[in-house]
C-alpha angles and dihedrals in degrees: 000000000000117000100175132215115319109213121204113206112247122234088258089055092051090050092052091047091051093049091049090051091051092050097042095045090052100245089118112043130199106278097030114130118231123225116265119272090255093055091046087054093051090045096046098031093221125120124285089237090059092047090052092046089049093051091049090053092049091054093048087054094051097247097115142015123220120205127174096241102033098036118208116354130179110257129210096258092196087068101033101030128120135197087284088060089057092048090052091050090052091049089052088056094053093266095306131111119236119239092260091048090049092050089048094048091048091053087053090052094052090050094049105032092034091057090047094052089050093051096046093045089052096045121017140139135222086251089058091053095046091049092055090042089056092056093048090049089056089049091052091048090050091051091054088067111088090213095046117160118241089205090057091050093049088053092053090047091051089049090047095052092040087052091056087055092047094048091046086072094232106134096205102047095072093043089055094052091048088052090051096039097119092054094042091050089056089050091055093045090052093042089054090047092050102040105017134251096271092051093054093052091043089055090050089054088054091056088054091050090054090049095049092050093047090239099150096166091050092050091050096046090048090055092051090050094051093050094051091048089054093047092046090054092049091048090050092053089055097052 
């Protein structure tokens, strides 16, 4: 049995998380000044070095701005935030995205993957088709097992759609998918729960049909439709 490494948050990490909670909960608002590093050290009883490192990390994440005269000030994270800001927001919500965040994320998916589908449908090789067919064959083999793992299928679906981005020849699309992988994996697990494993694999095959035939508009519209169906199901569950 492999348990793996158990990591305990450092005092610096705990300080950063506490500050994130204060900002995301609204207890600290954009424009509010933070206490000096010495005051924070006295209040938290951790070293000034860790306080400084924590403030640097908070600035990198877009939560605060540090200037020579004003010191540390809470930033408007919607303007200055990064992927780490989004991760912090999701942690605050118990690991789940809000309805607004989900809709925003799906809009981003249409923009990124929709463009990749268009590019690949308009310009693909036999090797591109063979690569995607290979992943779908693995998915079919997995579905033949009565005790197949939804997590394993979600991984294959992620690889398939990342493969579309890779084969589209846009260097940034697959990197963006990798950056968002934890969120995308949750999307696929929920999609499997909502529509079934076979339905998700069948939809992936439909995208390949559009790519083969060079139907860029058809592929893009099918993606839009599937995203809207997913969002409508989630909205129904929340009512």
